[in-house]
C-alpha positions as CSV (number, residue, x, y, z in Angstrom):
1,X,104.8,-57.1,-16.6
2,X,103.6,-56.6,-20.2
3,X,100.5,-58.6,-21.3
4,X,100.0,-60.1,-24.7
5,X,97.0,-59.3,-27.0
6,X,95.4,-62.6,-26.1
7,X,95.8,-61.9,-22.4
8,X,94.2,-58.5,-22.8
9,X,91.4,-60.2,-24.9
10,X,92.2,-57.9,-27.8
11,X,91.8,-59.3,-31.4
12,X,93.4,-58.1,-34.6
13,X,90.0,-56.6,-35.6
14,X,90.1,-54.4,-32.5
15,X,93.4,-52.8,-33.8
16,X,92.0,-51.9,-37.2
17,X,92.1,-48.1,-37.7
18,X,88.4,-47.9,-38.6
19,X,87.5,-49.9,-35.4
20,X,89.7,-47.6,-33.3
21,X,88.2,-44.5,-34.9
22,X,84.6,-45.7,-34.3
23,X,85.4,-46.5,-30.6
24,X,87.1,-43.1,-30.1
25,X,84.2,-41.2,-31.7
26,X,81.7,-43.2,-29.6
27,X,83.5,-42.5,-26.4
28,X,84.0,-38.8,-27.3
29,X,80.2,-38.6,-28.0
30,X,79.5,-40.1,-24.6
31,X,81.8,-37.7,-22.8
32,X,80.4,-34.6,-24.6
33,X,76.8,-35.5,-24.2
34,X,75.2,-33.6,-21.2
35,X,74.0,-35.9,-18.4
36,X,71.3,-33.4,-17.5
37,X,68.4,-33.4,-20.0
38,X,64.7,-33.9,-20.8
39,X,62.7,-36.9,-19.7
40,X,59.1,-37.8,-20.2
41,X,57.4,-38.0,-16.8
42,X,54.8,-40.8,-17.1
43,X,54.9,-41.6,-13.4
44,X,51.7,-39.7,-12.6
45,X,53.6,-37.8,-9.8
46,X,53.0,-34.1,-10.8
47,X,55.6,-32.5,-8.6
48,X,58.2,-35.2,-8.8
49,X,61.3,-33.9,-6.9
50,X,63.7,-36.3,-8.7
51,X,62.4,-35.0,-12.1
52,X,62.6,-31.3,-11.3
53,X,59.2,-30.7,-9.7
54,X,57.0,-28.2,-11.4
55,X,57.4,-27.6,-15.2
56,X,57.4,-24.0,-16.2
57,X,54.7,-22.2,-18.1
58,X,55.4,-21.0,-21.7
59,X,55.4,-17.4,-20.4
60,X,58.0,-18.3,-17.7
61,X,60.2,-20.1,-20.3
62,X,60.1,-17.1,-22.6
63,X,60.9,-14.7,-19.8
64,X,64.0,-16.8,-18.9
65,X,65.1,-16.8,-22.6
66,X,64.7,-13.1,-22.9
67,X,66.8,-12.1,-19.9
68,X,69.4,-14.8,-20.5
69,X,70.4,-14.1,-24.1
70,X,71.7,-10.6,-23.3
71,X,71.6,-8.1,-20.5
72,X,68.8,-7.1,-18.2
73,X,67.7,-4.6,-15.6
74,X,68.1,-7.1,-12.8
75,X,69.4,-4.5,-10.3
76,X,69.1,-1.3,-12.3
77,X,66.1,1.2,-12.1
78,X,65.5,2.3,-15.6
79,X,63.2,5.2,-14.4
80,X,65.9,6.9,-12.3
81,X,69.2,5.3,-13.5
82,X,70.0,4.2,-10.0
83,X,71.0,0.9,-8.6
84,X,68.0,-1.2,-7.6
85,X,67.3,-4.6,-6.0
86,X,66.4,-7.9,-7.7
87,X,63.7,-8.2,-5.1
88,X,61.8,-5.2,-6.6
89,X,60.6,-7.3,-9.5
90,X,59.0,-9.8,-7.2
91,X,57.9,-8.1,-4.0
92,X,55.0,-6.0,-5.4
93,X,53.4,-9.1,-7.0
94,X,53.9,-11.3,-3.9
95,X,52.4,-8.6,-1.7
96,X,49.4,-8.1,-4.0
97,X,48.8,-11.9,-4.2
98,X,49.1,-12.6,-0.4
99,X,48.1,-9.3,1.3
100,X,51.6,-9.1,2.9
101,X,53.4,-5.8,3.6
102,X,56.7,-7.0,2.2
103,X,58.5,-10.0,0.7
104,X,61.9,-11.5,-0.1
105,X,62.8,-14.5,-2.3
106,X,65.8,-16.8,-1.7
107,X,66.9,-20.0,-3.4
108,X,64.6,-22.6,-1.8
109,X,62.3,-23.0,1.1
110,X,64.8,-24.6,3.4
111,X,67.0,-21.5,2.8
112,X,63.9,-19.3,3.7
113,X,63.5,-21.1,7.0
114,X,67.2,-20.9,7.7
115,X,67.2,-17.1,7.0
116,X,64.2,-16.5,9.3
117,X,65.7,-18.5,12.1
118,X,69.3,-17.0,11.7
119,X,68.1,-13.4,11.6
120,X,65.4,-13.5,14.3
121,X,66.4,-16.3,16.7
122,X,70.1,-17.0,16.7
123,X,71.2,-18.1,20.2
124,X,67.6,-17.7,21.4
125,X,64.6,-20.0,21.7
126,X,62.1,-21.1,19.0
127,X,58.9,-22.9,20.1
128,X,57.6,-25.6,17.8
129,X,55.1,-28.4,18.4
130,X,56.6,-31.9,18.4
131,X,54.0,-33.0,15.9
132,X,55.5,-30.5,13.4
133,X,59.2,-31.4,13.5
134,X,59.1,-32.7,9.9
135,X,61.7,-34.3,7.7
136,X,61.6,-32.4,4.4
137,X,63.2,-35.2,2.4
138,X,66.5,-36.9,1.8
139,X,67.0,-37.1,5.6
140,X,66.9,-33.3,5.8
141,X,65.1,-32.5,9.1
142,X,63.8,-29.3,10.6
143,X,65.8,-29.7,13.8
144,X,68.9,-29.8,11.7
145,X,68.0,-26.4,10.1
146,X,67.4,-25.1,13.6
147,X,70.8,-26.2,14.8
148,X,72.6,-24.7,11.8
149,X,70.8,-21.4,12.3
150,X,72.0,-21.2,15.9
151,X,68.4,-21.1,17.2
152,X,67.5,-23.2,20.3
153,X,64.6,-25.6,19.6
154,X,62.0,-25.8,22.4
155,X,59.6,-28.7,21.7
156,X,56.1,-28.6,23.1
157,X,53.1,-31.0,23.3
158,X,53.2,-34.5,22.0
159,X,53.3,-36.0,18.5
160,X,49.5,-36.0,18.1
161,X,48.3,-33.4,20.6
162,X,49.6,-29.9,21.2
163,X,47.4,-27.2,23.0
164,X,47.7,-23.5,23.2
165,X,48.6,-23.9,26.9
166,X,51.6,-25.9,25.9
167,X,52.9,-23.0,23.9
168,X,52.1,-20.5,26.7
169,X,54.0,-22.5,29.3
170,X,57.1,-22.7,27.1
171,X,57.4,-18.9,26.7
172,X,60.3,-17.4,28.6
173,X,62.8,-14.5,28.5
174,X,64.8,-16.2,25.8
175,X,61.9,-16.9,23.5
176,X,62.5,-15.2,20.1
177,X,59.9,-16.9,17.9
178,X,56.9,-19.1,17.8
179,X,56.9,-21.3,14.7
180,X,54.1,-23.3,13.1
181,X,55.1,-25.9,10.6
182,X,52.5,-27.1,8.1
183,X,52.4,-30.9,7.9
184,X,52.7,-30.8,4.1
185,X,54.2,-34.2,3.5
186,X,52.2,-36.3,6.1
187,X,49.1,-36.3,8.2
188,X,48.3,-37.3,11.7
189,X,44.7,-38.5,12.2
190,X,42.7,-39.8,15.0
191,X,43.1,-38.5,18.6
192,X,44.7,-35.2,17.7
193,X,44.8,-31.5,18.8
194,X,46.4,-28.6,17.0
195,X,46.6,-24.9,17.4
196,X,45.6,-22.5,14.6
197,X,47.8,-19.7,13.3
198,X,45.3,-17.2,14.6
199,X,45.5,-18.6,18.1
200,X,49.3,-18.5,18.0
201,X,49.3,-15.0,16.8
202,X,47.1,-13.8,19.6
203,X,49.4,-15.6,22.1
204,X,52.5,-14.0,20.4
205,X,51.0,-10.5,20.6
206,X,50.3,-10.9,24.3
207,X,54.1,-11.5,24.8
208,X,55.4,-9.4,22.0
209,X,56.8,-12.5,20.2
210,X,56.6,-12.8,16.4
211,X,54.9,-15.9,14.9
212,X,56.2,-17.5,11.7
213,X,54.5,-20.2,9.6
214,X,56.3,-22.5,7.3
215,X,53.8,-23.7,4.7
216,X,56.3,-25.8,2.9
217,X,54.4,-26.5,-0.3
218,X,52.7,-23.1,-0.5
219,X,49.7,-22.2,-2.6
220,X,48.3,-19.0,-3.9
221,X,44.9,-20.3,-5.0
222,X,42.1,-22.2,-3.2
223,X,42.7,-25.9,-3.9
224,X,39.5,-27.0,-2.2
225,X,37.6,-25.6,-5.1
226,X,39.2,-28.2,-7.3
227,X,38.7,-31.1,-4.8
228,X,42.3,-30.9,-3.6
229,X,41.9,-30.4,0.1
230,X,44.6,-30.2,2.8
231,X,46.4,-27.0,2.0
232,X,45.6,-23.4,2.9
233,X,47.0,-20.4,1.0
234,X,49.7,-18.1,2.0
235,X,47.2,-15.3,1.9
236,X,45.1,-17.1,4.5
237,X,48.2,-17.3,6.8
238,X,48.8,-13.6,6.4
239,X,45.1,-12.8,7.0
240,X,45.4,-15.0,10.1
241,X,48.1,-12.6,11.4
242,X,51.3,-14.5,10.8
243,X,54.3,-12.1,11.0
244,X,56.2,-14.2,8.4
245,X,55.2,-17.0,6.1
246,X,57.6,-19.2,4.1
247,X,56.9,-21.5,1.2
248,X,58.3,-23.1,-1.9
249,X,57.9,-21.6,-5.4
250,X,58.4,-24.9,-7.3
251,X,55.7,-27.0,-5.7
252,X,52.0,-26.0,-5.7
253,X,52.8,-22.5,-7.0
254,X,54.2,-24.1,-10.1
255,X,57.3,-21.9,-10.7
256,X,61.1,-22.3,-10.5
257,X,63.0,-23.5,-7.5
258,X,62.9,-20.7,-4.9
259,X,61.9,-20.0,-1.3
260,X,59.4,-17.2,-0.7
261,X,59.1,-15.2,2.5
262,X,56.1,-12.8,2.9
263,X,55.0,-10.9,6.0
264,X,55.6,-7.8,8.1
265,X,57.9,-5.1,6.6
266,X,59.7,-4.8,10.0
267,X,60.8,-8.5,10.0
268,X,61.4,-8.7,6.2
269,X,63.8,-5.7,6.6
270,X,65.6,-7.6,9.4
271,X,66.0,-10.6,7.0
272,X,67.4,-8.4,4.2
273,X,70.0,-6.9,6.5
274,X,71.3,-10.4,7.5
275,X,74.5,-11.6,5.7
276,X,72.8,-14.8,4.6
277,X,70.4,-12.8,2.5
278,X,73.1,-12.2,-0.1
279,X,74.4,-15.8,0.1
280,X,70.9,-17.2,-0.5
281,X,69.7,-14.8,-3.2
282,X,68.2,-16.0,-6.5
283,X,69.7,-15.4,-9.9
284,X,68.3,-13.5,-12.9
285,X,66.7,-16.6,-14.5
286,X,64.8,-17.5,-11.3
287,X,63.6,-13.9,-11.0
288,X,62.4,-13.9,-14.6
289,X,60.6,-17.3,-14.3
290,X,59.0,-16.5,-10.9
291,X,57.8,-13.0,-12.0
292,X,56.2,-14.5,-15.1
293,X,54.6,-17.3,-13.0
294,X,53.3,-14.8,-10.4
295,X,51.8,-12.6,-13.2
296,X,49.7,-15.6,-14.2
297,X,48.1,-15.6,-10.8
298,X,46.7,-12.1,-11.3
299,X,43.9,-14.0,-13.0
300,X,43.3,-16.9,-10.6
301,X,41.0,-18.9,-12.9
302,X,43.4,-18.4,-15.8
303,X,46.3,-19.7,-13.6
304,X,44.6,-23.1,-13.5
305,X,45.0,-23.3,-17.3
306,X,48.3,-21.6,-17.8
307,X,50.4,-22.9,-14.9
308,X,51.3,-26.6,-15.9
309,X,51.4,-28.0,-12.3
310,X,47.9,-26.6,-11.5
311,X,46.6,-27.7,-14.9
312,X,47.8,-31.3,-14.4
313,X,46.4,-31.5,-10.8
314,X,43.0,-30.2,-11.8
315,X,42.6,-31.9,-15.3
316,X,39.4,-33.9,-15.4
317,X,40.0,-37.7,-15.6
318,X,38.1,-38.0,-18.9
319,X,40.5,-35.6,-20.5
320,X,43.5,-37.7,-19.4
321,X,41.6,-40.8,-20.7
322,X,41.4,-39.3,-24.1
323,X,45.1,-38.7,-24.2
324,X,45.8,-42.3,-23.1
325,X,43.4,-43.5,-25.9
326,X,45.3,-41.2,-28.4
327,X,48.6,-42.9,-27.4
328,X,47.0,-46.3,-27.9
329,X,45.8,-45.4,-31.3
330,X,49.3,-44.3,-32.3
331,X,50.7,-47.6,-31.2
332,X,47.9,-49.5,-33.0
333,X,49.1,-48.1,-36.3
334,X,52.5,-49.8,-35.9
335,X,51.2,-52.9,-34.2
336,X,54.3,-53.9,-32.2
337,X,54.2,-57.7,-32.2
338,X,55.7,-58.4,-28.7
339,X,53.9,-55.5,-26.9
340,X,50.5,-55.7,-25.2
341,X,48.9,-52.5,-24.0
342,X,45.5,-51.4,-22.7
343,X,44.1,-48.2,-21.2
344,X,43.4,-48.6,-17.5
345,X,42.2,-46.5,-14.6
346,X,44.6,-45.7,-11.7
347,X,45.6,-43.0,-9.2
348,X,48.0,-40.1,-9.6
349,X,49.8,-38.2,-6.8
350,X,50.7,-34.6,-6.3
351,X,54.2,-35.4,-5.1
352,X,56.9,-33.0,-3.8
353,X,55.7,-33.5,-0.2
354,X,52.3,-31.9,-1.0
355,X,48.7,-33.1,-0.6
356,X,49.8,-36.5,0.9
357,X,46.3,-37.9,1.2
358,X,45.0,-36.8,-2.2
359,X,44.3,-39.6,-4.6
360,X,43.7,-38.1,-8.1
361,X,41.8,-40.3,-10.6
362,X,43.8,-40.9,-13.7
363,X,44.2,-43.1,-16.8
364,X,47.3,-45.0,-17.9
365,X,48.5,-47.1,-20.8
366,X,49.4,-50.4,-19.1
367,X,52.2,-52.2,-21.0
368,X,53.5,-55.7,-20.9
369,X,56.0,-57.5,-23.2
370,X,55.9,-61.1,-24.3
371,X,59.6,-61.7,-23.8
372,X,60.5,-59.1,-21.1
373,X,59.5,-58.7,-17.5
374,X,57.9,-55.4,-16.4
375,X,61.2,-54.4,-14.8
376,X,63.1,-55.0,-18.0
377,X,60.6,-53.0,-20.0
378,X,60.8,-50.2,-17.5
379,X,64.6,-50.2,-17.7
380,X,64.4,-50.2,-21.5
381,X,62.2,-47.1,-21.7
382,X,64.1,-45.4,-18.9
383,X,67.3,-45.7,-20.9
384,X,65.8,-44.4,-24.1
385,X,66.5,-41.0,-25.5
386,X,64.8,-39.1,-24.0
387,X,64.2,-41.4,-21.0
388,X,60.6,-42.4,-20.2
389,X,59.7,-42.8,-16.5
390,X,56.6,-44.8,-15.6
391,X,55.7,-47.0,-12.6
392,X,55.5,-50.7,-12.1
393,X,52.4,-52.5,-10.9
394,X,52.0,-56.2,-10.9
395,X,54.7,-56.8,-13.4
396,X,53.2,-54.3,-15.9
397,X,54.5,-50.9,-16.7
398,X,52.0,-48.1,-16.2
399,X,52.5,-44.9,-18.2
400,X,50.3,-42.3,-16.5
401,X,49.1,-39.7,-19.0
402,X,48.2,-37.1,-16.4
403,X,51.8,-36.0,-16.3
404,X,52.5,-36.4,-20.1
405,X,51.8,-33.2,-22.1
406,X,49.7,-33.4,-25.3
407,X,52.8,-32.4,-27.3
408,X,54.8,-35.3,-25.9
409,X,52.4,-38.0,-26.9
410,X,53.8,-38.5,-30.5
411,X,57.3,-38.6,-29.1
412,X,56.3,-41.1,-26.4
413,X,54.7,-43.3,-29.1
414,X,57.8,-43.3,-31.2
415,X,60.0,-44.2,-28.2
416,X,57.7,-47.1,-27.3
417,X,57.7,-48.4,-30.9
418,X,61.4,-48.2,-31.1
419,X,62.0,-50.0,-27.8
420,X,59.4,-52.7,-28.4
């Protein structure tokens, strides 16, 4: 059945050629515009998973640009003319920074754990404390990775208490691996007992069983020195005797998404021979960005200034406050009539499943609108170009300047003025 113009709610003006042209161009623009793009992170969550976790350093960005605009020596040894491995660009740096004998990099930390389990424990048993059977995020749980790898999970201890004896009793002929999982995204406090990596290594050596530690977040520098307690470094795990250590590259390390495995050459070579190693390998852009990031760590103190994630985590509150005051002064010049704003103190978070108990003092610009609710104001800024992400608190929108770069402040002021 055909419908009339009135039934379709179409007027004569809608059929004008200029109107049709305008609508076609608008729709074409919408279709052609990428959905993936820049946002301004004013949430105060430094390693925000939904916003891409760690931003890259200028050196890492330049390295990616250089290897992407043409060809590169990704798997070609220029000194001999022979075929090489993409791992050769990363392994020496990782070994130097952690004290490990060997290293391999895959596309994320879940993949790193999957490769370790698949290569070393398929159809055999892996002993893990019940208190360490974590959910990584988005309902992705460690037991699921175990199942996919073909390893048989053996749980020991209780949620809050696991002793060395619990591990010892669980060891049998089918035990292939003892695994320690760092509680990176939660903490159990109170009546607790845990077993150190050093103790597990001693037990493993007695039974000729390798010990792996999944650090999750991963760090190459001492966070305690900056008042960020709760994480030990990959180097400390290696020093403690762990045969393999896995961790993320895009969290506390501050690099691109990747999963890093460091440890004994014997076990790393077993991983490299497994078919999954090729399926999970990283691309040239990740190699470039990660190598550039690792080079920053050759100067540990310099890394705190050059790696954006570290810089944001350690930035003094007074410095953040000055940036918030700068944003306020920019808005003062325009004097948006319906917008009220004030600099206020609050708390930032590390995010990304790291440092769950850390509360980092920060300063925000707290916004309210005379005609709009806090939620409506949040939606307005979120839908701007580029989008601005803040956090709601008591019907006010907080823009946390800890996660806003100095160079983004003028753009953020323009977006607020335009939206208000």
